[in-house]
Every structure is written in C-alpha cells, then in structure tokens.
N, C-alpha and C positions, 0 to 999 in steps of 0.2 A: 655448863660453860664449854664453849667450843675449844678454848685453849687446853682445858683439862682433858678433853677427849683426844686431842692430838698427843698430849703427853702420855696418856694412858695407852694409846695405840702403839706409840714408839716403844714404850716400856713393856710391851708383851714379850720382848726378848730379854730373858733374864740369865744370870750366871748359872742358875740351877735348872734351866730348861726354857722351852719356847711355848708360850701360851697359845700360839697359833700353829702348833706342831702337827695338827691333823685338820682335815676339813671340818670335822665335828667341833673341834676347839674353836676354829674360826667362826663357825655358825653360832656357837654359844657366846663368844665375845661380842659379835655384832648384835645379837639379840639382847644381851645384857646392857648394851649401850643404845638400845632403841633404834638400831639402824637396819634391822632385818625383820620382816614379818615371820610369824610362826610357820607359815606354809613353805618358806624357802629353805634350801639346804645348799651349803657350799660343797664343791667338789675339789679334786686335787689341783686343777688349773686355777680355780678361784683362790685357793690357799697360796699358790705360787705368786699370783698377782698381788695378793695382800701383803706377802712378805716383801716383794719388790717395792711396794708403796712404803711399807714400814722402813725398810733399809734406806730408801731414797730420802725419806723425811729425816732419818737419823743423820745422814750425810749433810743435809741442808742445815740441821740444827748444830752440827759440829762446826760448820762454816760460820754460824752466828756466834760461835765461841772463839772467834779470831784464829781458827785453825783450819785452813783449807784441806780438803781431802786430796791426798796424793797416793800414788801407788808405788810399791806395795805397802799395805797398812799392817803393822804388827798388832793392831788393837781391835781387830774384829770389824772395822768398817770396810765394807766392800767397795773397792775402787771403781767398780762398774755401776754402783748404785744410782748415781746421777743419770747416767745414760739410760739405764733401765727405767728410771722414773720418767724421763722425757718420752720414751716409747709408750709407757703405760698411760701417761696423761693424755697423749694424743688419742687414745682409744676410750677415754672417759670424759666425754664432752660436758661442759657446763653451759648454761644459758643464763642471760640476765632476765630475771623476773621483774618487770617494771610495774606489775600490778600490785606488788607488795610495797609497804611503806616502812622503812626505806627500801629501795630496790636492792635485790640480793641475787647472788649466783645460786642456781639450783641445778641438780643433776638432770641430764637430758635422757639418760638411759632408763628403759623400763625393766631391764634385767635386774633382779633384786640385789645380787652381790655387787654388780657394777654400780648400781644406784648407791649402795652403802659406801663403797670406796670413793665414789665421787663426792659424797657428802663430806668425807674427810678432806678431800681437796678443796671443797668450798670453805671448810673451816680454815684452811691455810690462807685462802684468798681474803677471808674476813679478817684474820689476824694481820695480814699485810696492810689492808686498807685502814685498820684501826691503829696501826703503828705499834702493835704489840709483838709482831713477829720477831724482831731482833732480840727480844727478851726470852724467847724460847731457845734453849740451848741443849747440847749434849755434853755431859760431864767430860772434862778434859783428861781425867784419869783413864789411861788406856785399858785397864782391866774392868772398867765400869761402863762408860758411855751411856749412862742413864739420862733420860730427858728430864728437864726441869724448867720452871719458869723463874727467871732472874728477877726477884723483887727488890734487889739492892738499889739504893738511890742513884748510884753512878753507873748502873748496868754492868758492873765489873765482876760479878760472880763467875767463877770458872768451874767450880766443882758442885756436884749435886749435894754434897754434905761436907762441910769443913771438918767435922769430927771424924769422918771415915776417909773419904777420898783425899781431901785436902791434907789431912794428917799423913796419909801414905806418901804423898808427893814430898812433903816437907821432911819426913824421916829419910826418904831416899836421897834427897839433896844434902841433908846433914851427913849421911854416911859417905856420900861421894866427896864431900869437903874434907872429911876426916882421912879418907884413904889417899887423897892427893897432897896432903901436907907432908 
C-alpha cells in the first residue's frame, strides 16, 4: 500500500533513534520496502537527501493535522523542512507514464537512490489524486509527531494514539486547569 509506505518512511525517525541514521540503514530500509536493488548502496549524501524528504513529508503531514509549521518549533519539526523539500523535489523528476492503465507518475532518474526517493514522491502524488492525502497526518503531540492514517469518519483524529498521546495532552490540560483555579 503506497500510503503505508509513506507512513513507514516518515516514522523512521523515532524517539529512541533514527532508522535512517547511517547510509547502511537507509540502504537496508529501501531494500526492505522493495525500492532499491541489491547492487545499489546509499552514501552520506543519499542519506541526507532521504532525511530531507522524510522531514519535509513530516511537515506536510503536520499541516494535514490543521497545524501549520512555524518557526521556531519546540517539537522537533524542522522549520526549513518545506524549503528543503521544494529543493529536493526539483532534483527528483517524475514523468507521466501514459502507457500504463491508468496513467501514473513514475521516476525519471536512473540513479537507484534517486529512483527510490522519487517513488516515495510518486506515492504522495497518488495519495493526493486519490483524495487520501488529507487523511495522512503527523500526531499533534509535540513529543511524538508519529505519522498515521486518519480512519475516523469525520477525519478529525489528531493523535496517533488516544491511549498514549491523546491521554498526555488531556492530562496536561487538566493539570493546567487545576493550577489556574
């Protein structure tokens, strides 16, 4: 599922570490998701571009959660992520393949890592055209920012988990109300 691949990619940054922390980890992640042939290897520049893509997508998902990215961010969202994403996407061209049914966007790059990153961008375009993009969100809890797919009927889910992140927010709000009385 293309949406799940986007969620999985954004969620490579975890509270306990970065699954894309090294070029070898990026190579492994891309292979695990069938985006990279066995013969290809990522280097430090590839890893940096992949992180730019990930953080740019995280910023876009935060905007889907009715919370625009502003600077400075106390929650780990990079205020330059969108700008970096714009620069990166200009270097990762897609073309419309009209020979497939239905027509679809495909990577134009022959370089394996760029090809893999461009497939992730094509996944975004597919989600936008399918109308599912607004349901992809980043958790509103500042200490989390986990990506998730909002399956709620009214598209109103704001936390990745009501039991964990939603509870944290509600406990903090309750504590603030008690201290202001």
